[in-house]
C-alpha positions in Angstrom: 0.0 0.0 0.0 1.4 3.4 -1.0 1.3 6.2 1.5 -0.3 9.5 0.3 2.3 12.1 -0.8 3.0 14.9 1.5 2.6 18.5 0.2 5.9 20.3 0.5 5.5 23.8 1.7 7.4 26.8 0.3 10.4 27.9 2.3 8.8 31.4 2.7 5.0 31.3 3.3 2.2 33.3 4.7 1.3 32.7 8.4 -1.3 34.2 10.7 -1.2 34.2 14.5 -4.5 34.1 16.5 -5.3 33.8 20.2 -7.3 30.8 21.2 -8.8 30.5 24.6 -9.9 27.4 26.5 -11.4 28.2 29.9 -9.0 30.6 31.5 -6.0 29.6 29.3 -5.1 31.8 26.3 -2.6 30.4 23.8 -1.3 31.5 20.4 -1.9 29.4 17.2 0.1 30.3 14.2 -1.3 28.8 11.0 1.0 28.5 7.9 -0.4 28.3 4.4 0.7 26.7 1.1 1.1 28.6 -2.2 -2.6 28.1 -2.9 -3.7 29.7 0.4 -4.7 26.4 2.1 -3.7 26.0 5.8 -1.0 23.3 6.0 0.7 23.7 9.4 0.0 25.0 12.9 2.2 26.0 15.8 0.4 26.1 19.2 2.4 28.1 21.8 1.9 29.8 25.1 2.5 27.1 27.7 5.6 27.4 30.0 8.7 26.3 28.2 9.8 22.9 29.3 6.4 22.0 30.8 4.4 18.9 30.0 1.7 21.1 28.3 4.3 22.7 26.1 5.5 19.3 25.0 1.9 18.1 24.3 1.1 21.2 22.3 4.4 20.9 20.3 3.7 17.2 19.5 0.0 17.9 18.6 1.2 20.7 16.3 3.5 18.3 14.4 0.8 15.6 14.1 -1.8 18.1 12.9 0.6 19.7 10.4 1.6 16.3 8.9 -2.1 15.3 8.6 -2.8 18.6 6.8 0.1 18.2 4.5 -1.1 14.7 3.6 -4.5 16.1 2.6 -6.6 15.4 5.7 -8.9 18.3 6.4 -8.9 20.1 9.8 -12.7 19.7 9.7 -12.3 15.9 9.5 -9.8 15.9 12.4 -12.0 18.3 14.5 -15.0 15.9 14.2 -13.0 13.3 16.1 -11.9 15.7 18.9 -13.7 15.8 22.3 -16.4 18.5 22.6 -18.2 20.0 25.6 -21.7 21.4 25.8 -22.1 25.1 26.3 -24.9 24.5 28.7 -25.9 21.4 30.8 -28.6 20.3 28.4 -27.0 21.6 25.1 -25.2 19.7 22.4 -21.4 19.1 22.7 -20.1 21.8 20.4 -17.3 23.6 22.3 -13.7 22.2 21.9 -12.6 20.5 25.1 -8.9 21.4 24.6 -6.5 23.8 22.9 -6.0 21.1 20.2 -9.7 21.2 19.3 -9.7 25.0 19.3 -6.7 25.0 17.0 -8.5 22.6 14.6 -11.6 24.7 14.6 -9.5 27.7 13.7 -7.8 25.9 10.9 -11.2 24.6 9.6 -12.4 28.2 9.5 -9.4 29.1 7.2 -10.2 26.0 5.1 -13.8 27.2 4.6 -12.6 30.7 3.6 -10.6 29.5 0.6 
């Protein structure tokens, strides 16, 4: 079985940085785009350097970026991420983690293209 080909990104590319907030935690998500304007990488930052959370966010950024570069949409990834209800009896629509919030952000960029 042949693995799907990874889209190589240009050495210089557009990137946009946005704050994402989960509960009382605010982080930065920088989304990088390919030549066609599609989001193809993410860097999630804001946790204390050297902390377990920083390592998790770094690893998640790599995994998400590789998936995007292999053609998996952020929307597809986001559908598999844990969600919380906004109210006790409401549907689970709010991302439960910074990873889900970053995927939602990337999915917005995908829809805008």
